[in-house]
C-alpha positions in Angstrom: 104.0 41.6 33.8 104.1 43.6 30.6 102.3 42.5 27.4 105.7 41.7 25.9 106.8 39.6 28.8 103.4 37.8 28.7 103.7 37.1 25.0 107.3 35.8 25.4 106.2 33.5 28.2 103.4 32.1 26.0 106.0 30.9 23.5 107.3 28.4 26.1 104.0 26.8 26.7 104.4 23.1 26.0 101.7 21.6 23.8 101.4 18.7 21.4 104.2 16.7 22.9 103.8 13.0 23.9 103.9 12.3 27.7 106.8 10.3 28.9 106.6 6.6 28.1 106.9 5.2 31.7 104.7 3.3 34.0 103.5 1.0 31.2 103.1 -2.8 31.0 105.1 -4.1 28.0 103.4 -7.4 28.3 100.0 -5.9 27.9 100.8 -4.5 24.5 102.7 -7.5 23.1 100.2 -10.0 21.8 102.9 -11.9 20.0 104.9 -12.6 23.1 101.9 -13.5 25.1 100.6 -15.8 22.3 103.9 -17.5 21.8 104.6 -18.1 25.5 101.1 -19.5 26.0 101.4 -21.7 22.9 104.9 -23.0 23.6 104.6 -23.0 27.4 101.4 -22.2 29.3 99.3 -19.4 30.6 101.0 -20.0 34.0 104.3 -19.1 32.4 102.8 -15.9 31.0 101.5 -15.0 34.5 105.0 -15.5 35.9 106.3 -12.7 33.7 104.0 -10.0 35.1 106.2 -8.6 37.9 109.2 -8.3 35.7 107.2 -6.7 32.9 105.8 -4.0 35.1 109.3 -3.3 36.5 110.8 -3.1 33.1 108.2 -0.5 32.1 108.7 1.6 35.2 110.2 5.0 35.3 112.8 3.8 37.7 114.1 1.1 35.4 114.1 3.3 32.3 116.1 6.0 34.2 118.7 3.5 35.3 119.0 2.4 31.6 119.6 6.0 30.6 122.1 6.7 33.3 124.1 3.5 32.6 124.6 4.7 29.0 125.3 8.3 30.0 128.1 7.2 32.3 130.1 4.5 30.5 132.6 2.3 32.3 136.1 3.5 33.0 139.3 1.4 32.9 141.7 1.5 35.9 144.9 -0.4 35.0 146.7 0.7 38.2 145.9 1.9 41.6 147.2 5.1 43.1 150.3 3.4 44.4 151.3 1.9 41.0 150.0 -1.7 41.6 148.5 -3.3 38.6 144.7 -3.9 39.2 143.2 -4.3 35.7 139.8 -3.2 36.9 136.8 -1.5 35.3 134.5 0.9 37.2 130.8 1.1 36.5 128.1 3.6 37.3 125.7 2.5 40.1 122.9 2.2 37.5 124.8 -0.6 35.8 124.9 -2.5 39.1 121.2 -1.9 39.6 120.4 -3.3 36.2 122.7 -6.3 36.7 121.3 -7.1 40.1 117.7 -7.0 38.8 118.6 -9.2 35.8 120.3 -11.8 38.0 117.6 -11.8 40.6 115.0 -12.4 37.8 117.0 -15.4 36.7 118.0 -14.1 33.3 121.5 -15.4 33.5 122.3 -19.2 33.9 119.3 -20.0 36.2 117.4 -22.2 33.7 120.2 -24.8 33.7 119.5 -25.5 37.4 115.7 -25.2 37.2 113.4 -28.2 37.2 110.7 -26.2 35.2 110.0 -27.8 31.9 109.7 -24.4 30.3 112.7 -22.8 32.1 114.4 -21.7 28.9 111.2 -20.3 27.3 110.4 -18.4 30.4 113.9 -17.0 30.6 113.8 -16.0 26.9 110.6 -14.1 27.2 111.8 -12.4 30.4 115.1 -11.6 28.7 113.2 -10.0 25.8 111.1 -7.9 28.1 114.0 -6.8 30.4 116.4 -6.1 27.5 114.0 -3.3 26.4 115.2 -1.4 29.5 118.9 -1.3 28.4 120.8 -3.6 26.1 124.4 -3.3 27.2 124.1 -5.2 30.5 122.5 -8.1 28.6 125.9 -9.0 27.3 127.4 -10.4 30.6 124.0 -11.9 31.4 123.8 -13.7 28.1 127.4 -15.0 28.3 126.8 -16.4 31.7 123.7 -18.2 30.4 125.7 -19.6 27.5 128.7 -20.7 29.5 127.1 -23.6 31.3 126.6 -26.1 28.4 130.2 -25.5 27.4 131.6 -26.0 30.9 129.8 -29.3 31.1 132.4 -30.8 28.8 134.5 -30.7 32.0 132.2 -32.2 34.7 134.6 -31.3 37.5 134.8 -27.6 36.5 131.0 -27.5 36.0 130.5 -28.9 39.5 132.9 -26.2 40.8 131.4 -23.2 39.0 127.7 -23.9 38.2 126.3 -23.2 41.6 127.7 -19.7 41.4 126.7 -19.2 37.8 123.1 -20.2 38.5 122.8 -18.3 41.8 120.2 -15.5 42.0 122.7 -13.2 43.7 124.6 -10.5 41.9 128.0 -10.3 43.7 130.3 -7.9 41.8 134.0 -7.4 42.5 137.2 -9.4 41.8 137.5 -12.1 44.4 138.2 -15.9 44.3 135.1 -17.5 42.7 134.7 -20.1 45.5 134.1 -17.3 48.0 131.5 -15.4 46.1 127.7 -15.7 46.4 127.2 -15.4 42.6 129.4 -15.6 39.5 129.3 -14.2 36.0 131.1 -15.7 33.0 132.4 -14.3 29.7 134.0 -15.4 26.5 137.3 -14.4 25.0 137.9 -15.8 21.5 138.5 -13.3 18.8 142.0 -12.1 17.9 143.0 -9.2 15.7 144.3 -11.4 12.9 141.3 -13.7 12.7 138.0 -12.3 13.9 135.4 -14.9 13.2 138.1 -17.3 12.0 139.1 -18.5 15.4 141.2 -21.3 13.9 143.7 -18.6 13.0 144.2 -17.8 16.7 147.8 -17.5 17.8 147.4 -17.5 21.6 149.4 -20.4 23.0 148.6 -22.7 25.9 151.5 -24.6 27.5 150.7 -27.5 29.9 152.0 -27.1 33.4 152.9 -29.9 35.9 149.8 -29.4 38.0 147.4 -30.0 35.1 146.7 -26.3 34.4 148.0 -24.4 31.3 149.9 -21.2 30.9 148.3 -18.9 28.3 150.1 -16.2 26.4 148.5 -14.1 23.7 146.4 -11.0 22.9 142.6 -11.1 22.6 141.0 -8.4 20.4 137.5 -8.2 21.8 136.5 -9.4 25.3 133.2 -8.0 26.6 132.5 -7.6 30.3 136.1 -8.1 31.5 135.0 -7.7 35.1 133.2 -11.1 35.0 134.6 -13.8 37.2 135.7 -16.3 34.7 136.1 -16.6 30.9 136.0 -19.3 28.3 138.7 -18.8 25.8 140.4 -20.6 22.9 144.2 -21.1 22.6 146.6 -23.3 20.7 147.6 -26.2 22.9 150.1 -29.0 21.8 147.1 -30.9 20.5 145.5 -28.0 18.6 142.9 -25.3 19.2 141.5 -26.0 22.7 138.9 -24.5 25.0 140.0 -23.2 28.5 138.4 -21.5 31.4 140.3 -18.7 33.1 139.2 -17.1 36.4 140.1 -13.4 37.0 141.2 -14.4 40.5 143.1 -17.6 41.2 142.4 -20.1 44.1 145.2 -18.5 46.2 143.5 -15.1 46.0 146.0 -13.6 43.5 145.0 -11.9 40.3 145.3 -14.0 37.2 147.6 -12.5 34.6 144.8 -11.1 32.4 145.9 -7.6 31.5 143.3 -5.1 30.3 145.0 -3.1 27.6 142.2 -0.7 26.7 138.4 -0.4 26.4 136.9 -0.3 22.9 135.2 3.0 21.9 132.1 1.4 20.3 129.3 2.7 18.1 126.8 1.6 20.7 126.5 -0.7 23.7 128.1 2.0 25.7 127.2 0.8 29.1 129.1 -2.4 28.6 132.8 -2.6 28.8 134.6 -4.4 25.9 138.3 -4.7 26.3 141.4 -5.8 24.5 143.2 -8.2 26.9 146.6 -9.8 27.1 147.3 -13.2 28.6 150.7 -12.8 30.2 151.1 -16.4 31.4 147.5 -16.5 32.6 146.5 -19.8 34.3 143.7 -21.8 32.7 141.9 -25.1 33.1 141.2 -27.2 30.0 137.5 -27.7 29.0 137.1 -30.7 26.7 139.9 -32.5 24.8 142.9 -30.8 23.2 142.2 -29.9 19.6 138.4 -29.9 20.2 138.1 -26.3 21.1 135.6 -25.2 18.5 133.4 -28.3 19.1 133.5 -27.5 22.9 132.8 -23.8 22.6 130.1 -24.2 19.9 127.3 -24.8 22.5 128.2 -21.5 24.1 128.0 -19.9 20.6 124.6 -21.4 20.0 123.1 -20.0 23.2 124.6 -16.5 22.6 123.2 -16.6 19.1 119.8 -17.3 20.5 120.2 -14.2 22.7 121.3 -12.2 19.6 117.9 -13.0 18.1 116.2 -12.1 21.4 118.2 -8.9 21.9 117.3 -7.7 18.4 113.7 -8.6 19.1 113.8 -6.5 22.2 115.3 -3.6 20.4 112.7 -3.8 17.7 109.9 -4.0 20.3 110.9 -1.0 22.4 111.5 1.1 19.2 107.9 0.1 18.2 106.6 1.1 21.6 108.3 4.5 21.4 107.0 5.1 17.9 103.4 3.9 18.7 103.3 5.9 21.9 104.5 9.1 20.1 102.0 8.6 17.3 99.1 8.1 19.7 99.7 11.6 21.3 101.3 13.8 18.7 99.0 15.6 16.3 99.8 16.8 12.8 97.5 18.2 10.0 94.4 18.0 12.1 94.6 14.6 13.9 97.0 12.4 15.9 99.7 10.8 13.8 98.4 7.3 14.3 95.2 8.2 12.4 97.2 9.5 9.4 97.0 6.7 6.8 100.6 6.8 5.8 101.9 6.8 9.4 99.4 4.0 10.3 100.8 1.9 7.5 104.3 2.3 8.9 103.3 1.5 12.5 101.4 -1.5 11.4 104.4 -2.8 9.5 106.6 -2.2 12.5 104.1 -4.3 14.5 104.4 -7.1 12.1 108.2 -7.1 12.2 108.1 -7.2 16.0 105.6 -10.0 16.1 107.4 -12.2 13.6 110.8 -11.8 15.4 109.2 -12.5 18.8 107.3 -15.7 17.9 110.4 -17.2 16.1 112.8 -16.3 18.9 110.5 -17.9 21.5 109.9 -21.0 19.4 113.7 -21.5 19.3 113.9 -21.0 23.0 111.2 -23.7 23.5 113.4 -26.0 21.4 116.2 -25.7 24.0 113.7 -26.9 26.6 112.8 -29.9 24.4 116.4 -31.0 24.1 116.0 -31.6 20.4 118.8 -30.0 18.4 118.1 -30.5 14.8 115.8 -27.6 14.2 118.1 -25.3 16.2 121.1 -26.2 14.1 119.5 -24.9 10.9 116.8 -22.4 12.1 118.9 -20.5 14.7 121.7 -19.3 12.4 119.0 -18.4 9.8 117.1 -16.4 12.4 120.2 -14.8 13.7 121.1 -13.7 10.2 117.7 -12.3 9.3 116.2 -10.9 12.5 119.4 -9.2 13.5 119.9 -7.9 9.9 116.4 -6.4 9.9 116.8 -4.6 13.3 118.7 -1.5 12.1 116.2 -0.8 9.3 113.2 -1.3 11.6 114.7 0.9 14.4 115.6 3.6 11.9 112.0 3.6 10.7 110.7 3.8 14.2 113.0 6.7 14.9 111.7 8.5 11.9 108.2 8.2 13.3 109.2 10.8 15.9 110.6 13.1 13.3 113.3 15.5 14.5 112.4 14.6 18.1 113.6 11.1 17.4 117.0 12.3 16.2 117.7 14.1 19.5 119.6 12.1 22.1 117.0 12.9 24.8 114.4 10.9 23.1 116.4 7.7 23.6 116.0 6.6 20.0 119.6 7.3 18.9 120.7 4.9 21.6 118.4 2.2 20.2 119.7 3.0 16.7 123.3 2.7 17.6 122.6 -0.6 19.4 120.8 -2.1 16.4 123.8 -3.3 14.3 125.6 -5.1 17.1 123.6 -8.3 17.2 124.2 -8.9 13.5 127.9 -8.6 14.1 128.3 -10.5 17.5 128.7 -14.3 17.3 129.2 -14.3 13.6 128.3 -11.5 11.2 125.8 -12.0 8.4 127.9 -14.1 6.0 129.2 -16.3 8.8 125.8 -17.2 10.1 124.3 -17.6 6.6 127.1 -20.0 5.7 126.5 -21.9 8.9 123.0 -22.7 7.5 124.7 -24.3 4.6 126.9 -26.3 6.9 123.9 -27.5 8.8 122.3 -28.7 5.6 125.4 -30.5 4.4 126.5 -32.2 7.6 123.2 -33.4 9.1 120.2 -34.4 7.0 118.0 -34.4 10.1 118.0 -30.6 10.0 116.0 -30.6 6.8 113.7 -33.2 8.3 113.1 -31.0 11.4 112.5 -27.9 9.2 110.0 -29.9 7.1 108.2 -31.2 10.1 107.9 -27.7 11.6 106.5 -26.2 8.4 104.2 -29.1 7.6 101.9 -28.0 10.3 100.6 -25.2 8.0 101.1 -26.8 4.6 98.1 -26.1 2.4 96.5 -23.6 4.7 97.5 -20.5 2.9 98.7 -20.2 -0.7 100.9 -17.2 0.1 102.9 -19.1 2.7 103.0 -22.2 0.5 104.6 -20.1 -2.3 107.4 -19.0 0.1 108.0 -22.5 1.3 108.2 -23.7 -2.3 110.9 -21.1 -3.0 112.7 -22.3 0.1 112.8 -26.0 -1.0 114.1 -24.8 -4.4 117.0 -23.1 -2.6 117.6 -26.1 -0.4 118.0 -28.3 -3.4 120.5 -25.9 -5.1 122.2 -24.6 -2.0 125.5 -22.8 -2.7 127.6 -20.1 -0.8 126.6 -17.3 -3.1 122.9 -17.9 -2.2 123.4 -18.5 1.5 121.8 -15.3 2.5 118.7 -16.0 0.4 118.4 -19.4 1.9 118.6 -18.0 5.4 116.0 -15.4 4.6 113.6 -17.9 3.2 114.0 -20.2 6.2 113.2 -17.4 8.5 110.3 -16.0 6.6 108.7 -19.4 6.2 109.0 -20.1 9.9 107.7 -16.7 10.9 104.7 -17.0 8.6 103.9 -20.5 9.8 104.3 -19.6 13.5 102.1 -16.5 13.2 99.5 -18.5 11.4 99.3 -21.0 14.2 99.9 -18.9 17.2 99.1 -15.2 16.5 96.4 -15.4 13.8 95.3 -11.8 14.3 98.6 -10.7 12.8 99.2 -13.5 10.4 97.1 -12.4 7.5 98.8 -9.0 7.2 102.2 -10.6 7.5 101.5 -13.2 4.7 100.0 -10.5 2.5 103.3 -8.6 2.8 105.2 -11.7 1.7 103.0 -12.0 -1.3 103.1 -8.3 -2.2 106.9 -8.2 -2.4 107.1 -4.7 -0.9 110.6 -4.0 0.5 110.1 -0.6 2.2 108.3 -0.6 5.6 104.9 1.0 5.3 104.0 -0.6 2.0 101.4 -3.1 3.2 98.9 -4.7 0.9 95.6 -3.0 0.4 92.8 -3.9 2.8 95.0 -4.6 5.9 93.3 -3.5 9.1 96.1 -1.3 10.2 94.1 0.2 13.1 93.7 -3.1 14.9 97.4 -4.0 14.5 98.4 -0.6 16.0 95.9 -0.9 18.9 97.4 -4.2 19.9 100.9 -2.9 20.3 100.5 0.6 21.6 101.6 1.0 25.2 99.1 2.2 27.7 100.7 4.7 30.1 99.6 5.1 33.7 
């Protein structure tokens, strides 16, 4: 080899690059999740998450997540002979992810479990597993959320619940009664209404056998290959909820026509379709004219998963940033030891911890069966946590510099995913206004919020100041201030929960509230950023 060839070869020596983030335990570097699960459940529940956590941090799982997004679903409206089939083809990695999620019980399994912490366990597991890949969480979440709505029709619940709670992933369009496992979806929005489902124009005409014939066009239906869908349509008695299977009891395809798949900003692995009901057969769920009241329980559970999904996205972005900063050197030392970078990483850690402890507290409320706190705190959390995610993920991406802006890093996928949860199941204004509705319709929601926050009243002046601002907003609540109200509810709950259950991170979070800094990385003086970063940095190998 000549001297020139030797010199050229040396330019391709790889140094100062972080090793791959694989083979790590996301549970071991998440003190907020461990602390919350232990506090709201038990150490036994924490231990039950170990196998799933290790699998989610494995190279195998992370590669399947990448491949599912690199090879998005493909719509096949007809087969080669011209028969209408309305099918969507998925990459094998999608099916691998779905199979693992179902076998771990992340779908509707909690509704059939006797475990008193079933929903908390599932929420923690969903948060861990969603860090692998977000798109397949959509059909998993909708299946979870469908059960309480279906129970408005006990005969239909008895018919479908065993399949929806089954630990078996059984893809393919076949009659639901003959499948080992079922997945459910929801199909509500229309092009003229969006969140205003009362403006829906899809019609439902009663048939002699007790079913209904549905005609209309739905603008956004995710996971169209699921086995059955909850939908809203205008029956003679008003807006009503129905369940429509993809395959009818006689084995024929129901008249759900897939018009096209949406070309979305993110969530690429998951198919989202425009569908047309061309006389599709549906069964009524709940009374005619009570469609919104019937479907609202499904909306509540999917909103919980929006909070958890954003939490997962924030957490994996933090892991990527902390891992990179632990290995990449600049200006004489690794990035995590650079004061400015350390301040950003510590702030990201606080965002992750606050989102995690609140999301799991709300999941524990589902286990308790008490609904008052959920009615006010869940739309507030959905507004604020999901709204913060894009900013937090963008900051984490920037920690990797130019490397983070390159697709191979995986960070652009997280960034494109980040806005979705804020839009799905009611965008920011819709969820903030739902907080006002909860206040005006049910005084017990304020009592529940007061009871939750009273546990830390008088312990920390900084938190007390935020809570005082909250009560001022409650007394003068109005639509123009709905976002501020939702924000204060969330921040008050996050501060209180961290103070009680993750005290090692509470002081820095409360100091941030008092300091009024709005840009990440502007923590108060004196915060021990090193210990915060240590707790959340993944250990590879």
